Each structure stands twice: as structure tokens, then as C-alpha cells.
C-alpha angles and dihedrals in degrees: 000000000000115000117205118223114260113275094019122126135221130197117251122187115238123195102248106161093121098034095096135011099249093061104067095028096050090045090048092046092051095048092043092049089058099040098041092049090049089053091047090050090051091050101040102036103027100030099238114166117250114224096226111114098192106034128063116235091250093053091046091052093047094045095047095048089051106034096024109039097017096048091048091057092045091049094049093047097045097043087056098038096046090056089054093044096049106025088230125118123256122204115304138165110001098007091047091050089052092049092049091049090054087057095044101048097063090048087063097038093055089060098052134061102265127121109282089230090076091056089047091052094055096036095051090043087056091050091051094045091050091052090052094045092051098033100050097063092040092054095039091052091043092233091160093169088070094057090092089060091046090050090056091052089051091050091049088057090050090050090052089051090053089052094053093045087056093046090051091051095247097113122039098213097025099113094052094041091049095049097047095038090054092044096053093040088060089050088051090050091050090052092048097046094034092060089055102038108032097061090036093056093041093053091051099036109047094074098236137072114280132151118206116195124225113197108217092203088062089066092058093044091046092052091047089055098040097053096061090040089054095047096045093045101042107030108018098038092217102141094172092064091037089054090057091057090043090060091053092046090050092053094046097047095039089056091049094044093050089054091060095059120116126158094241094071092074091065093058117061095204091052097049088041092059093041094048092047091058088048091055089056088053090051089048091060091050093049090047089055090051090049090051088058090052094247098119139008115280088226089073090060091045092054093044086058094040107041101025100032107031097025097048095039095049094044091049092047094046091050092048097046093044092051094044099044093035092064095246126121112270087233092054111142088354094176093060090044089049090050095049092051091045090053093052091047090048090049089056091052091048094047097044110031109024094063086059092053101038107015092167088073094050096129091049091052089052091051092047094048091048091049093050090051093050093048092046094054091042087058090050089054091046092055100039111025094095091047090052093050100038142026127199117242125185122231131180114267 
């Protein structure tokens, strides 16, 4: 038996899954990213039936990537960030377990043959509980600058309600409104948080002095352009007018994005991951404008936003937050992190651009993009699952 010298310490693992919001929700998001994409591959490529009596397979896939995967990442990030912003606690232990369960239950219910109303009950309860969990400390601490983020979480809950009203037959266009409202609200949230976090992390992560400007007026202009784009695209279905605003949004965000470039980001996977994700959102607006002119399929723009923008941004952010708050170096296992981000970025290229070049192999490109996504998030889980479950504490030997 080895005896430690008096006063020395040794690391002991402590179960920490429900200590802080990012832990269960990032773990849930990673597992769900793999499993839900595997189900979608089985349905779309191999023709397996989906056991959802009310929803089409396409609507299930869209809803679950937005309100399942996307909301899990948003919940994990905000529950952790709000605690840092305000100095006030967010749900942990039992309340966090309950909140996570409210997210998890509808993910299962939407895959089995039960009335969709049961899934709606749990899912909308989760949306409301998340708003309260995030909103209470923001308002109590008077962090009014964060109300824009809180408003987007409220609107995401409203979008989910529209979806379920449509699925239950109570609102004619509810399913489509809910899917696209949620989708573009997540894009809006990426733009809002990206403008804060991408230059912030780059300035502190490249290893040399660099100052990246953020023009405050661009926020006002961006919101003024995004709102009509959102309304014309989601609720009015006028893609010609929406395309006009998409061109302006492309120009604005491309100018801002280009100003954040510095050579050092390409040496740090998490930095170029965040930077590239914002760039994919920029590309998405350009492709949307081209689709509005009838030059390409609108699905290419949707997947530029979804795979390149949302996928790469959320994976980069989850990896960075998990490493930072988990007590491990941000560069830990950097090659695997690099590979996972590269796979998601490659999947975006495969899904968006290769169907334009070789459309006769469309189904193969779908299969390849889905496979790259599954492998990428499996690597994320391989690197981070133990950090999400456990934390190392030191005790006297």
C-alpha cells in the first residue's frame, strides 16, 4: 500500500452531473445529436418508418434539431453563463435534474406512439421553466443588457407552442411557423452571442496582443434588418422580399466577420471553430438571397445555417465551456477537438455545396454528411463525457 506524505493531496472523482447547467444539458445534447441523426439517417436514407403518428419525418427531424438539440445547448450555456453574469445561482442538483427531465421526456415521447399532447405538455413546461431559471437572476441582478437574450428564449418557447398547436390541428400553419421561427431565432441568438464571444475569445486566446472592434451601431442596424427578414420569411412567406434583407444582412455581417480575422486563430481549433461558424451564418444569408432569386434550392441555405452555423458554433462552444468549467486546459486533446470540428465543417461543405456540383449523387452526399455529424459528436462525447459526469477534488492524503 502506498502511503502519501502528510499534508499531500490526491484527486478524487466526485459525481458532478447536476452541479451546474452545462453538465447534463451538454451531455444530453451530445448524445441526442448522435442518436437523432442516426434515426434520421435510418428514415431518410434507408426508408425506415418513424413511429410518430401525427408528425411527418421531416417535421420531426426539424423540430428535434431545433427544440431538442438546439434548446439543450442553449439551456446548458445560459444556465452556466447567467450564473457568471449575475453572481446568483441557477438551478442545480434536484431542480436541475427536474429541468433536464422536462427536456428529456418529450424527446422520447415524440418517437413513440403516444398522443402528441403529452410531448407538448412536457416540452412547453421545459420552455417555461428555462425562462424562469434564466430570467429570475437576470432581473434580480438588474442585468438589463441580457434582456435581449432572455427575450429570444421566451420567443423560442412561443415558437415551440406554435409548432404543437399545428401538430394538434389547432393552427393551420403552426407546424411550419414553429419550425422556421425557432430556426431563425437560434440564428439570431448566434448572431447576438457571437458578436460578444467570438472577438472576446479570439483576443484572449491567440497568445498575442490584438484588439478586435465591435461596432455598436451594427447591432442596431442588424436588428433592424433581421426583424423584417424574419417576418417575411417565417410568417408572410414572401421570400423575394426576405431575400432583399438577406443580402443586406450578408453584407453587414460579412464586414463585421472579416474584421475579426487574425492569423493566430488557425492554430487553435476552438477559435477557428467559432470564427468559421459565424462565417457559415454569413454564407447562409448569401445562399438564401440566391434561393430567393430562384437560382438554387432554399434547402442549401437552410443547411448552411444549420450544419455550418448552428452545428459548428454549438460544438465549439460546448467544447470550450466544458473544458474551461471542467477544470481542464482548453487545449486538452486538441487533435480530437480539431478533428471533430473539422468533420462538422466538412459535413457542411458536403451537404451544401456538393449537391450543386454533382446532384446525381444527392442521396450519397446526405449519407456522408450525416455520418460526419455522427462521428464528430461521438468524438465530443469521447473527449468530454467524463468531465461532464465527474470533477476532480483534492483531499489530504
